[in-house]
C-alpha positions, 0 to 999 in steps of 0.5 A: 500500500502506498499513498503520495502527497506533497509538502512544498517542494517535497514529495512524501511516500507513505507506505506499508504492508497491508493485511487486508485493509489494515496496515499495522505500521506505516513508513515514509520516504521523502523525495526532494529534487533528485534525492530520496530520504529513506526508501521505506518497506520492500513490500511497497517497492513495485508501487514506489517505483511506479509512483516515481516513474517520471522522477530521476533519483540520483541519490538516496540518503538513509537515516539509519540501517533498519529494514523499514528505512532501506527496504527499497535501496537495492531496487532504486539503486538498480533502476536509477544507479543512485548513490546511497549515502549513510553514516559509516556505522550504518553501512555494514548493515545496509550492505548486509542487512541479514547481519541485523537480527529481526524479530518475528513481527519485523520479518512479517511486516518488513522482511530482510531487504536486499543489500546495497552499496553505500558511501559515507555521508559528509557533514553537509549535503546540498539538495538543489537550493537546500543545504542540510546539516547532517547530525549524528544522533544516538540511542535508536541505532548505531549510525543514525542521522538526522538532516536539518535545513536551517533556512526552511527549519526542516528536520528529517528525524528518521526514527529519532523520537520517543512515544508518549508511552514506550512499551518496548525498546529494540535490542540496540536502543538506549533510551537515555541516549535517545533522550540526550539526542532529543535534548540536543535536537530541541536547541535547533530552530524547527518549523517542520518535522519529518519522521 
């Protein structure tokens, strides 16, 4: 299942694996100019490629290596020869996703994506007229980054958030580090969050 919407210059792809009419978890990918921020779940890959059929994707930025954020890396990299950028600590898992132990529900909802070749992202990324600061954040996963555009006051957070009521944490999550990262992000001037 995939829905497309726009926000200013951004195209937002909201997707998930449907079970009948029910989608238990939605994930997002964001297209700005020729750059896709995260690629969502592989179960929506055919629909995502169809929705982007008139677009040229030269670059993918992965906020982190979890399966619901890199699910279509391989597919898009094959079709568009897109360069994938990520934090150096995420790259081994982007290239070999089966090195991450998935829980049963994760296998069912997202499954293991195919590996894809990635390159280390720098401290700043220019996307058309926008200049994003790359911020390494801790707590959710190794090599997690956020992207901050100070002129627009946009922050792409990946999975850097804490719910009102956290029921569980992943094996590799550290709640105290997440809170510290969120405290650091809260010092930024932000008008719009994309997570």
